[in-house]
N, C-alpha and C positions, 0 to 999 in steps of 0.2 A: 501613500495612500496608490491602492494598482488593484486594476480583475474586480473591474464592482459585480463580477456575475460571481464571485468564489462562493457564498455560502449555498448559489443554487448546484454548483458545481458539484460540490461537497456533500449535500442533501442528496443529491442526482447518484451520486453511483452507493452512500447509504442504500438509499433503495434497491440500487438493483443488488446487494451484496443479500438485501432481506429477504431477496425474493430465490437467492439459493442458500437456503441455511445447509442444506444439504453438501454442496460441494464446500461450503463455506467446510463445514468439518471434517469431511475429506483435505482438505486443505492442513489442514491444522494439528489432524492428526502428523500427516506427513511430515510438518515441519516440527513438530513438539518430538519423534521419534528420530529425529537426523540431530535436532541440535542435542538431545539426551547423547548419543551415538559420538558426536563431537567432542564434546564439552561433561559430559558428565547429567549424572541426574541431578542433581542438586542446582533447583536453578537460584538459589540465593547464590550458589560463588558459576554460575551459570548464565550469563546473563540474555544470552544466544534465548534459551528455556522460558527465562524468566519472561521474557519480551511476551515468546509464543502462549507459552499455559495462559500471561494476563490477556489475551489474543480471547484466548479461548475459554475461558471465565467469563469475561464478556458478551460473546456469541453466544453466553448462557450453557455450553457444555457439561454434561457430567462430571464432576470431578473424577469418580470412576474410569470412567474413560482417557481421560487425562493421564491419571497415574497408569495404566494399561499400556499408553503409546512414553510413557517412559523406561517404563520395565523392558520393553519389543526393543529402542534403541541400545538402553547399559546391559544389552546381551541374557538379559532376565524369561525374556520372551523372543517370539518368532517376528526377529528382523529380518526390515527387504534392502533388499540396496541400494542408496537412489545414488545418484550422480547429480550433482549442480552445474546449471550450463544460464549463461544467459544469451541473448537473442539480440536483435536490434536489428531498428528498419524504420522505415519514413512509410504515413499518409501520406492524407490527400494536401496537400498546400505545403509540403516540404516537413508539415510533423511530426518530432522526435520521438521513438514509441521503443522501451524495450521492456522484456520478457524476461520474465527469469523463473524456471522451468527448472523441476526436481522428477528425474528419468528413470529408470530400471532399463530404458531402451531407446539408446539415442538416436536414433535412425531415424525411427517413431515418430520421435518429438520434430525433427527438423524438419520430414516430411510435410509432418503434420501446421506445423508455424508458419512453413513456407506459402502451401496452402494455401493456409487462413490470409495470407496476407495478397499473396494477389488474386485469392476470389472476389476479398473487399476495397480492392482499391490501390493498395501500396506496396509495396517490396520491400526480400526482407535485406538485411546492407550486410558489410561484413565485421568482424570483429573491431570494436575503435569506434564506429561512425558516426554513433549520437551517445555515447554513454560520457563522453568531454563537459556533451551539456548540463550533466546532472553530478549535484553532488550525496553524499549519504549524509540524512543530519534525522534529528531526533524534531518532530512536527508536531504539536500540542493545537489544535484548534476549536477554537470556542467562538460561539453564538453572536447574535449581533445586543440582543439582552445581558451580555457581560458585562463588567464593568472592568474595560483594560486597565487604566490604572491601579487597577484592588487588585489583579494581577500581578501587574509585571515586576511589583516589587519581592512578592517573595521567588517569584521566576525565576530575576535577576543573583537576586541575595546565592540559590542555588547554583547558579553557573548558567543560567541561558545566555545564548547570542546575542537574543535579537527579539524584537514581537516587529511583526509586522499588519497593520492596519489598513483595510482595504472598500470602498465606497462605500459595501451594504452596510454597514459597522462591524462584521465579523473581524477578528486578526487569530494572528497565526502566535505561538512561541517558536521559538528553536533552540534549536540545541545540537551541542558533538554527541555523536551517537555516545559514546562513555557518561556525559549528564546527562541523559534522558530521564532516568531511573528518580535520580535524587532530585530534580527538577519535578518532574510530576508528581513525585512525592508530598515537598513542598507544593505547589499546588493544592493539592486533595487535602492535603493539612488546612489550607487557610481557608477552605470551605468551597473550592472552586471542580466544576468538573468537566475534567473539557469533553464536549463533543466527537471530536472523532480525535484520537494520538495512536502514532507512529512510530517506527522509526524507518524512512524510507526513504528514496532519492529522489529529489528535488533537482528539477529542471533550476538553472539560476535566471533563463528570463525563461515568458512564455507568450505562445502566438492565443491569437483570439478568432475559429473561429463558428461561421455562420450559414444557411442557406443549406445550400447543397453539398459543399464538402464539410458539412459539420456533420449533419444528417449518417454523409458515406461515414469520416469516422469513429462515430458513434457504432458503426454498423461492426468495422472494423477490431473494434475494442471489445468489443462485446463479444463478438466472435473467438477473437483471443483467451479471453478470460474463461469462456465453454470448456475447452480442450484442457484435456485428466489432467499433462502433463503441467500444467503453467500454475506455478503459485500467486505470481503479482505480476501485473501490466502498468509500465509507468510510461505517461507519455507528457510534452508540454503543452498541451492544447488549451486551454480555458474555451467553455463556451457560453452564448451566445443564453438569455435564458430562454428567449422563446423559439432557438434549438432542443433545446432542452424538454417545451413545453412541445411542440410537433412530437418527438420522438417517443414523449410516452399518449400521445394520442390511441 
């Protein structure tokens, strides 16, 4: 049992994303295009494309938009040339932050990321400075109302690695990236829909921030998320519910 504010943190992040739907669509189209370019246009044979496709459907993106992005990636349309870059840095109290970008201009992107860190109480670090604190995992999050024991059986049978329970009653099913799709399909076939699901960079340990450091870190993470070239922002921070309430007020 750990992280009493986990469910509040998840809901806070999802609410933020819902308010940025246009930006989410742009990022998803970019990811679909790159995934198709690198691994082909069939989501059944391209796990990265399958994940991006499912995210787009979950975000209510029209299927025509998804298919056009795939065609751009496979060369049937006008494809953009994007470079994948990861930046690592620190927030208040040494909070670890990773920023994944897709960019057509490396110099522009690093300047924007560095400026955003500096302006919001953080600092950009060297490659490898915080990435060792994270593992790539499939993570399926369930609300406190879901019966964890009922989810556990199909999850483990399909190859899940672990189930992590939190003090607020929510829980996560963890998988290896290669097993994520099979585990998710097994859980959904058993009648359970995750509240949040992704292959993500999961911190091995987390730090909880409250008060002014929490508000500063929230502003930093939001500012990084707002950058056009940024696809994902990961951190090892959990915020107490009071800080999330203050930020929303």
